[in-house]
Each structure stands twice: as C-alpha cells, then as structure tokens.
N, C-alpha and C positions, 0 to 999 in steps of 0.2 A: 467091957465098958461100952455104953451107948452114948453117942454124942447128942446133947440136947438140941432141940429145934432152933434155939436162939444162938447157937454157936457161930462164931465169926469164921471168915474164910481161912484165916491163919490157924485157928483151932482145928478146922476141918482138914487142912493140909497136914498138920501134925498127926491127927487121928488116922488118916489114910496112910501116911508114911509108916506109922507104927504097925498097921494091919498088913499092908501089902508091900512094904519096902519102898525104896525110891522109885518115883514115877516121873515121867516128863511133865512139865508145866501144862502143856496142852491137855493131857489126859486128866490131870487134877481139875483143870477148868471145866472140862466136860462133865466130870463127876459132880462138881459143885452145881452146875446148871441142872443136871438131872435131879440132884437132891432138892434144889429149890422148887422144881416142878412137882416132885412128890409131896413136898410140904404144902403145896397149894391145892392138893386134892381135897374134896369134901365127900364124905361118905354119907349117903342118905339112907336112913334106917326106916323111914316110913312112919315115925312116931307122930308127926303132925297129921298125917292121913288117918292113922288109927284113932286119934282123938276126935276126928270129925264123924266117925261111925257111931251108930247107936251103941249104948253100953253093952248090950248082949252080943254084939259082933266085934267088940274091941278085943284084940289079942288072937283073933282067929286068922288062919292063913287064908289065902285066896281060895284054895280048894275047899276048905271047911266052910267058908262063907257061901261058896257056890252051892254046896250040898244043902246048907241050911235054907237058902233062898228057894231052891228047887223043891225041897220037902215042904216048905210053907206054901208054895204055890199049889202043889198037889193036894195039900190038906184043905186048901180053899176051893178045890174043884177045878182048877186050871190044869191044862196039860202042856207044860213047857217043852219045847223041842229045841235041840241044839242047832244053831245056824252058824257055821264056821266056828269061831271061838266064843260065840255069845249064845245066850238062851233067849228065845222069843216066846 
C-alpha cells in the first residue's frame, strides 16, 4: 500500500507503524516533516523549453542539438570552434 499525498498525520502515523513497528513520537514527527518536504519538490522536465525551440529541434537532446547546429554552421561555410563548453 502507498500512502496518498493528501493523507493526514494520523493516517501517516498508522502507516509508518504498520511498516516499521512502534516508533517514538519524535521520529514520526521527523518522518512527517521529511515527507512534507518531499511532496513540495517540483520536477522540471524541460517541456516548456522544448516548446520554445524551432519545430525541427524539439525532442532533441542537448548533444543532438549541438551536433545539428555545428553541422549547419559548417554547411554554411563557417568554422565553429569550441571555447570552453560553448561554440563560437
């Protein structure tokens, strides 16, 4: 069983007690605080950034985009050179 995100503290206490046996109140409080922090995390997938790219570059990884940009520059007669982590 997985505890739903909207579970109350009492439900959480019962859930933890079922899984790990009796624990001191302080430890249950610490676990509750940790759980609340984890539920506050936001995972950024980059979908908004991908939608801002030209249609032919959407869905490409950074390495694929880099290779595409460098090959286009070479096709246009430019000679891009790497400077640090960027191409100039």
